[in-house]
C-alpha positions as CSV (number, residue, x, y, z in Angstrom):
1,M,83.3,117.6,79.9
2,S,84.0,114.2,81.3
3,G,82.8,110.7,80.6
4,D,81.6,107.9,83.0
5,C,84.7,105.9,83.5
6,D,85.9,105.6,87.1
7,F,89.6,105.1,86.2
8,G,92.0,105.6,83.4
9,L,95.2,103.7,82.7
10,I,98.0,104.6,80.2
11,G,100.4,101.8,79.2
12,L,99.2,98.4,78.2
13,A,102.3,96.2,78.6
14,V,101.6,93.1,80.7
15,M,101.6,95.0,84.1
16,G,99.3,97.7,82.8
17,E,96.9,95.4,81.2
18,N,96.7,93.1,84.2
19,L,96.2,96.1,86.6
20,A,93.4,97.5,84.4
21,L,91.7,94.1,84.5
22,N,92.1,94.0,88.3
23,V,90.5,97.4,88.7
24,E,87.5,96.5,86.4
25,S,87.0,93.2,88.3
26,R,86.3,95.3,91.4
27,G,83.3,97.0,89.8
28,Y,85.0,100.0,88.3
29,K,84.6,101.2,84.7
30,V,88.1,101.6,83.1
31,A,89.4,103.7,80.2
32,V,92.6,102.6,78.6
33,Y,95.1,104.2,76.2
34,N,98.4,103.2,74.7
35,R,100.7,105.0,72.3
36,T,100.6,101.9,70.1
37,T,96.8,101.9,69.6
38,S,96.8,98.3,68.3
39,K,97.4,97.3,71.9
40,V,94.2,99.0,72.9
41,D,92.2,97.2,70.2
42,D,93.8,93.9,71.1
43,L,92.8,94.3,74.8
44,I,89.2,95.4,74.0
45,A,88.7,92.5,71.5
46,G,90.5,90.0,73.7
47,R,90.8,89.8,77.5
48,A,88.5,92.8,78.0
49,A,85.8,91.6,75.7
50,G,82.4,91.9,77.4
51,K,83.9,93.8,80.3
52,D,83.4,97.4,81.4
53,F,86.2,99.0,79.4
54,V,86.5,102.0,77.1
55,G,89.3,101.9,74.6
56,T,90.7,105.2,73.4
57,H,93.1,106.1,70.5
58,T,94.1,109.6,71.6
59,I,95.2,111.2,74.9
60,E,92.4,113.7,74.5
61,D,89.7,111.1,74.2
62,F,91.3,109.1,77.1
63,V,91.0,112.1,79.4
64,K,87.5,112.9,78.3
65,A,86.4,109.3,79.0
66,V,87.1,109.6,82.7
67,K,84.7,111.3,85.1
68,R,85.9,114.0,87.5
69,P,87.9,114.1,89.7
70,R,89.8,112.0,87.2
71,K,92.1,109.2,88.3
72,L,94.7,108.9,85.5
73,M,97.4,106.3,86.1
74,M,100.5,105.7,84.0
75,L,102.3,102.3,83.9
76,V,105.1,103.1,81.5
77,K,108.8,102.9,81.5
78,A,110.3,105.1,84.2
79,G,112.2,108.2,82.9
80,P,111.5,110.7,80.1
81,A,108.3,108.8,79.0
82,V,106.6,109.8,82.3
83,D,107.4,113.5,81.9
84,A,106.3,113.3,78.3
85,I,102.9,112.0,79.3
86,I,102.5,114.5,82.1
87,D,103.2,117.2,79.5
88,Q,100.3,115.9,77.5
89,L,97.9,115.5,80.4
90,L,98.4,118.8,82.2
91,P,96.6,120.9,79.5
92,L,93.7,118.5,79.5
93,C,93.2,118.2,83.3
94,E,90.8,120.1,85.5
95,P,91.1,121.1,89.2
96,G,91.0,118.0,91.5
97,D,92.2,115.6,88.8
98,I,94.9,113.1,89.9
99,I,97.8,111.9,87.9
100,I,99.3,108.7,89.2
101,D,102.7,107.1,88.3
102,G,102.8,103.4,89.0
103,G,106.2,102.7,87.5
104,N,109.5,101.9,89.1
105,T,110.4,105.6,89.3
106,Y,113.4,107.1,91.1
107,Y,112.0,108.9,94.1
108,A,113.6,112.2,93.4
109,D,111.8,112.4,90.1
110,T,108.5,111.9,92.0
111,E,109.5,114.7,94.4
112,R,110.0,117.0,91.4
113,R,106.9,115.9,89.5
114,T,104.7,116.2,92.6
115,K,105.7,119.9,92.9
116,R,105.2,120.5,89.2
117,V,101.7,119.0,89.0
118,E,100.6,120.7,92.3
119,D,101.9,124.0,91.0
120,A,99.7,123.5,87.9
121,G,96.7,123.1,90.2
122,F,96.3,119.3,90.2
123,L,97.2,116.3,92.4
124,Y,100.0,113.8,91.9
125,V,100.6,110.3,93.3
126,G,103.8,108.3,93.0
127,C,102.8,104.7,93.8
128,G,105.1,101.8,94.2
129,V,103.5,98.6,92.7
130,S,105.0,95.2,93.6
131,G,103.9,91.7,92.8
132,G,104.8,91.3,89.2
133,E,102.3,90.4,86.5
134,E,100.4,88.0,88.8
135,G,100.2,90.6,91.6
136,A,98.9,93.3,89.2
137,L,96.1,91.0,88.1
138,K,95.2,89.3,91.4
139,G,96.3,91.8,94.1
140,P,99.6,93.8,94.3
141,S,101.2,95.5,97.2
142,L,100.6,99.3,96.6
143,M,102.7,102.0,98.2
144,P,101.2,105.4,97.3
145,G,102.6,108.8,98.2
146,G,102.5,112.3,96.9
147,S,99.6,114.9,97.2
148,A,97.8,114.0,100.4
149,D,94.5,115.3,99.1
150,A,94.5,112.6,96.5
151,W,94.4,109.8,99.0
152,P,90.7,110.1,100.0
153,E,89.8,110.0,96.3
154,I,91.8,106.8,95.4
155,K,91.7,105.0,98.8
156,D,88.7,102.8,98.2
157,M,89.7,101.8,94.7
158,F,93.4,101.1,95.5
159,Q,92.6,99.2,98.7
160,S,90.0,97.1,96.8
161,I,92.5,96.0,94.2
162,A,95.4,95.4,96.6
163,A,96.5,92.1,98.1
164,K,94.7,91.2,101.3
165,V,96.2,89.6,104.5
166,G,95.1,88.9,108.0
167,P,93.1,86.2,109.7
168,N,90.0,87.1,107.7
169,N,91.9,88.1,104.6
170,D,90.5,91.6,104.8
171,I,93.6,93.8,105.5
172,P,94.7,95.5,102.3
173,C,98.4,95.8,101.5
174,C,97.9,99.4,100.6
175,E,98.0,102.5,102.8
176,W,99.1,106.1,102.3
177,V,102.9,106.2,102.8
178,G,103.7,109.9,102.9
179,P,104.4,113.1,100.9
180,R,106.0,113.6,97.5
181,G,108.5,110.7,96.7
182,A,107.9,108.7,99.9
183,G,105.9,105.9,98.1
184,H,108.5,105.3,95.5
185,Y,111.3,105.4,98.1
186,V,109.6,102.7,100.1
187,K,109.2,100.7,96.9
188,M,112.9,101.1,96.2
189,V,113.8,99.8,99.6
190,H,111.5,96.9,99.0
191,N,113.4,96.1,95.9
192,G,116.7,96.5,97.6
193,I,115.7,94.0,100.3
194,E,114.6,91.8,97.5
195,Y,118.1,91.9,96.0
196,G,119.5,90.8,99.4
197,D,117.0,88.1,99.9
198,M,117.6,86.6,96.5
199,Q,121.4,86.6,96.9
200,L,121.1,85.0,100.3
201,I,118.9,82.2,98.9
202,C,121.3,81.7,96.1
203,E,124.2,81.3,98.5
204,A,122.2,78.8,100.6
205,Y,121.5,76.9,97.3
206,Q,125.2,76.8,96.4
207,L,126.2,75.6,99.8
208,L,123.6,72.8,99.9
209,K,124.4,71.8,96.3
210,E,128.2,71.9,96.3
211,L,129.1,71.2,99.9
212,G,126.0,69.2,100.9
213,G,125.7,67.3,97.7
214,L,121.9,67.7,97.5
215,S,120.1,66.8,94.3
216,N,117.4,69.0,92.9
217,D,114.8,66.7,94.3
218,E,116.3,67.0,97.8
219,L,116.6,70.8,97.3
220,Y,112.9,70.8,96.5
221,D,112.1,69.0,99.7
222,V,114.4,71.2,101.9
223,F,112.9,74.4,100.5
224,D,109.4,73.0,100.9
225,S,110.0,72.3,104.6
226,W,111.6,75.7,105.0
227,N,108.5,77.3,103.5
228,D,106.5,75.8,106.4
229,G,108.6,77.5,109.0
230,D,110.2,80.8,109.9
231,L,111.6,81.2,106.4
232,Q,108.1,81.1,104.8
233,S,108.1,83.6,102.0
234,Y,107.3,84.0,98.3
235,L,111.0,83.8,97.3
236,I,111.5,80.5,99.2
237,E,108.3,79.2,97.6
238,I,109.3,80.0,94.0
239,S,112.8,78.7,94.6
240,R,111.3,75.4,95.7
241,D,109.2,75.3,92.5
242,I,112.2,76.1,90.3
243,F,114.1,73.0,91.6
244,S,111.3,70.8,90.3
245,A,110.9,72.3,86.8
246,K,112.2,70.0,84.0
247,D,113.9,71.4,80.9
248,D,111.2,72.8,78.6
249,Q,113.4,72.8,75.5
250,G,113.4,69.0,75.0
251,G,116.6,68.3,76.9
252,D,117.2,66.0,79.9
253,G,117.3,67.1,83.4
254,Y,116.2,70.3,85.3
255,L,115.8,73.7,83.7
256,V,117.7,75.6,86.5
257,D,120.8,73.7,85.7
258,K,120.7,74.8,82.0
259,I,120.5,78.5,82.8
260,L,123.6,80.6,82.3
261,D,124.9,82.0,85.6
262,I,124.6,85.7,84.6
263,A,122.1,87.7,86.6
264,G,120.4,90.8,85.2
265,A,119.3,93.9,87.1
266,K,117.1,96.9,86.5
267,G,118.8,99.4,88.8
268,T,116.6,99.8,91.9
269,G,119.1,97.9,94.0
270,K,121.8,100.2,92.8
271,W,119.7,103.2,93.7
272,M,119.2,102.0,97.3
273,S,122.9,101.4,97.7
274,Q,123.8,104.8,96.3
275,L,121.3,106.6,98.5
276,A,122.5,104.7,101.5
277,L,126.0,106.1,100.8
278,D,124.5,109.6,100.6
279,L,122.7,109.1,103.9
280,G,125.7,107.5,105.6
281,V,123.9,104.4,106.6
282,P,125.4,100.9,106.1
283,S,123.0,99.1,103.8
284,T,125.6,96.5,103.1
285,L,123.4,93.6,102.1
286,V,121.9,95.3,99.0
287,T,125.3,96.7,98.0
288,T,126.9,93.2,98.2
289,A,124.0,91.7,96.3
290,V,124.4,94.4,93.5
291,F,128.1,93.6,93.3
292,A,127.4,89.9,93.2
293,R,125.2,90.4,90.1
294,G,128.0,92.5,88.6
295,L,130.5,89.7,89.2
296,S,128.2,87.2,87.7
297,A,128.1,89.2,84.5
298,Q,131.9,88.8,84.1
299,K,131.3,85.3,83.0
300,E,134.1,85.1,80.4
301,A,136.6,86.6,82.8
302,R,135.5,84.1,85.5
303,V,135.9,81.2,83.1
304,R,139.5,82.3,82.2
305,A,140.3,82.8,85.9
306,S,138.9,79.4,86.8
307,E,141.7,77.8,84.7
308,K,144.5,79.6,86.6
309,L,143.4,80.6,90.1
310,E,143.4,77.9,92.7
311,G,141.2,77.6,95.8
312,P,142.0,76.0,99.2
313,G,143.9,72.7,98.9
314,K,144.7,69.8,101.1
315,S,147.6,71.8,102.7
316,Q,145.2,73.6,104.9
317,N,145.3,73.2,108.7
318,P,144.1,69.6,109.2
319,E,142.3,70.4,112.4
320,M,140.2,73.2,110.8
321,R,139.5,71.0,107.8
322,A,138.3,68.2,110.1
323,V,135.9,70.6,111.9
324,V,134.2,71.8,108.7
325,E,134.1,68.3,107.1
326,K,132.4,67.0,110.3
327,L,129.6,69.6,109.8
328,I,129.3,68.8,106.1
329,G,129.4,65.1,106.8
330,D,126.2,65.3,108.8
331,K,123.7,66.2,106.1
332,P,120.7,67.0,108.2
333,A,122.8,69.1,110.6
334,F,124.4,71.0,107.7
335,I,121.0,71.7,106.2
336,E,119.7,73.0,109.5
337,A,122.9,75.2,109.9
338,V,122.4,76.7,106.5
339,R,118.7,77.4,107.4
340,K,119.7,79.2,110.5
341,A,122.4,81.2,108.7
342,L,119.9,82.2,106.0
343,Y,117.3,83.2,108.6
344,A,119.8,85.3,110.7
345,S,121.1,87.0,107.5
346,K,117.6,87.7,106.3
347,I,116.8,89.5,109.6
348,V,119.9,91.7,109.1
349,S,118.8,92.5,105.6
350,Y,115.4,93.8,106.7
351,A,117.0,95.6,109.7
352,Q,119.2,97.5,107.3
353,G,116.3,98.4,105.0
354,F,114.3,99.9,107.9
355,V,117.3,101.8,109.2
356,Q,117.6,103.4,105.7
357,L,113.9,104.2,105.7
358,Q,114.3,105.9,109.0
359,A,117.3,108.0,107.8
360,A,115.5,108.9,104.6
361,S,112.3,109.9,106.5
362,A,114.3,112.2,108.7
363,E,116.2,113.7,105.8
364,H,113.1,114.4,103.7
365,D,110.6,115.0,106.5
366,W,108.3,112.2,105.4
367,N,107.2,111.0,108.9
368,L,107.0,107.4,107.7
369,D,105.1,104.8,109.7
370,Y,107.5,101.8,109.7
371,G,105.0,99.2,111.0
372,Q,102.6,100.3,108.2
373,S,105.4,99.8,105.7
374,A,105.9,96.3,106.9
375,L,102.1,95.7,106.5
376,L,102.3,96.8,102.9
377,W,104.8,94.1,102.2
378,R,102.9,91.2,103.9
379,G,101.1,90.3,100.7
380,G,101.2,90.7,97.0
381,C,104.8,91.7,96.8
382,I,108.0,89.8,96.0
383,I,109.4,90.0,99.6
384,R,106.2,89.0,101.3
385,A,107.2,86.8,104.2
386,K,105.9,85.3,107.4
387,F,108.1,87.4,109.7
388,L,106.9,90.8,108.4
389,D,104.1,90.3,110.9
390,R,106.8,90.4,113.6
391,I,108.3,93.5,112.1
392,K,105.0,95.3,112.2
393,E,104.5,94.2,115.8
394,A,108.0,95.4,116.7
395,F,107.3,99.0,115.4
396,D,103.8,99.0,116.7
397,A,105.2,98.3,120.2
398,E,108.1,100.8,119.8
399,P,107.5,103.3,116.8
400,N,111.0,104.8,117.3
401,L,112.8,101.4,117.5
402,E,116.3,102.2,116.5
403,N,117.1,98.9,114.8
404,L,115.1,95.7,114.5
405,L,118.1,93.8,115.9
406,L,117.2,95.4,119.3
407,N,113.7,94.0,119.3
408,S,113.5,91.0,121.7
409,F,112.0,88.6,119.1
410,F,114.7,89.3,116.5
411,D,117.4,89.3,119.2
412,D,116.3,85.9,120.4
413,A,116.2,84.6,116.8
414,I,119.7,85.8,116.1
415,Q,121.1,84.3,119.4
416,E,119.4,81.0,118.5
417,A,121.0,81.0,115.0
418,Q,124.3,82.6,115.8
419,E,126.5,79.5,116.3
420,S,125.3,77.9,113.1
421,W,125.6,81.2,111.2
422,R,129.2,81.5,112.2
423,A,129.9,77.9,111.4
424,V,128.4,78.1,107.9
425,V,130.4,81.3,107.1
426,A,133.6,79.7,108.4
427,T,133.0,76.5,106.5
428,A,132.3,78.3,103.3
429,S,135.5,80.3,103.7
430,V,137.7,77.3,104.5
431,L,136.4,75.4,101.5
432,G,136.4,78.3,99.1
433,I,132.7,78.8,98.5
434,P,131.8,82.5,98.1
435,V,129.0,83.6,100.5
436,P,129.4,87.4,100.3
437,A,125.9,88.2,101.6
438,F,126.0,85.7,104.5
439,C,129.4,87.1,105.4
440,T,128.3,90.8,105.0
441,A,125.3,90.2,107.2
442,L,127.4,88.6,109.9
443,N,130.0,91.4,109.7
444,Y,127.3,94.0,110.1
445,Y,125.9,92.3,113.1
446,D,129.4,92.0,114.7
447,G,130.1,95.7,113.9
448,Y,126.8,96.9,115.2
449,R,127.1,95.0,118.5
450,L,130.6,96.3,119.4
451,A,130.8,99.5,121.5
452,R,134.2,100.3,120.1
453,L,135.5,99.9,116.5
454,P,139.0,100.5,115.1
455,A,137.8,103.8,113.6
456,N,139.9,105.6,116.1
457,L,143.0,104.6,114.2
458,L,141.3,105.6,110.9
459,Q,140.5,109.0,112.2
460,A,144.1,109.4,113.5
461,Q,145.3,108.5,110.0
462,R,143.0,111.2,108.5
463,D,144.3,113.8,110.9
464,Y,147.9,112.7,110.3
465,F,147.8,113.1,106.5
466,G,145.0,115.7,106.1
467,A,144.5,117.6,109.4
468,H,140.9,116.4,109.4
469,T,140.7,116.6,113.2
470,Y,139.3,114.1,115.7
471,K,137.3,113.9,118.9
472,R,138.4,112.3,122.2
473,V,136.8,109.8,124.6
474,D,138.0,111.7,127.7
475,M,137.2,115.3,127.0
476,E,134.9,117.5,124.9
477,G,136.0,119.4,121.8
478,T,137.6,118.9,118.4
479,F,141.3,118.3,118.2
480,H,144.2,118.3,115.8
481,S,147.7,117.0,116.6
482,E,151.1,117.4,115.0
483,W,151.8,113.7,114.5
484,L,155.3,114.2,113.2
485,D,156.3,115.9,116.4
486,L,154.6,113.3,118.5
487,R,155.8,110.2,116.7
488,K,158.7,108.0,117.7
489,T,161.6,108.8,115.4
490,P,162.1,105.9,113.1
491,K,165.5,104.1,112.9
492,S,167.6,105.2,110.0
């Protein structure tokens, strides 16, 4: 027996509640359930009053309220809670029913759960959801993957609630990603790029504030102008807004200046970094951004160190000092140089993200569509940005593009920004301002563009102390040498 609801949602925290309201607003009848049943009652009596909702107090009533094939979505904390709900749902489901996980779930858990649910005779979807509370209500970016037979059943609903982009605002930021854990992996890479983007913006902020001497009002104007150009993005937009917000606790000045410089994290950036290491791909931006948050958390240690450790002093090379002070002394030129450095570094961040997606797709046989992934991120999500259109165009033109840096648009953009990018990194280094993400992005670019790296010496070292062997540039095969016999005898 089934009811007449089109969709069921479990988990009524802010994201779940907003997504349920979004689904109902598109003409669907929604059943809701929450372990704490008072949340159900509060929603039905409050924001859902007079709307097409059914509130349920047991998991059994919840399942019965949804018509077949049931679309049952969980928006709960990732981890054991998801498995516990699946345990409750499976005995109540019928063939064709679809269980959907919309949380920030580790992709391998989704791989495992897809197999488990399919083996039980049902369908499973692991769907990345990005856009925060506002996106959930007004239109998120949705990245569904899992049981392919589920997509025709959920496609119309999911694309109706997703963010829309395009000249006519009619292209949904939702498309089928791939099998098993592909959707949650793409969401994880989205979050990793988000880590890098946020760190890069913070470094630009510090440079402009500490070296450029910009006030919050000036920072607002700079970020506002940047948001009208190549850097147009949600994160630039909200950073602009933050600079204008006054203290809401009755104090003088701006709120951002009162916030303790300790950054939190939920772990998805760390996942991407760990998985990049497993795949052997250099996703250095996200790794640097994760470590930067870790260093920020060592606040008390940094305060103690600040009282003892000195930065660059006046004893530096006067010619070098004169060069960097000339750049800083021309405020408009310095602002433009930082903009270019930020843009070039951002390109590297996205390039690394797509290289990791390509490696993961090959490893797990997902057959991802990279241009389609870029489309999913053009609206509704945290990293939505103007140049995602260019990324989609790049992969549409060359689906097997090895690296975005090799696309003519992005190559031209890097070349146009390169001189400023290097000047900003050098200036920050000379004057003792940490820019780990800017520096990491530039180092990746320089490493990637060189045909020969010093890894020949590294491999020689490995063979010397551990007989790990090596290959040669002038002949085929694998070699090991007796380095002690070949070396020059050291002087006694």
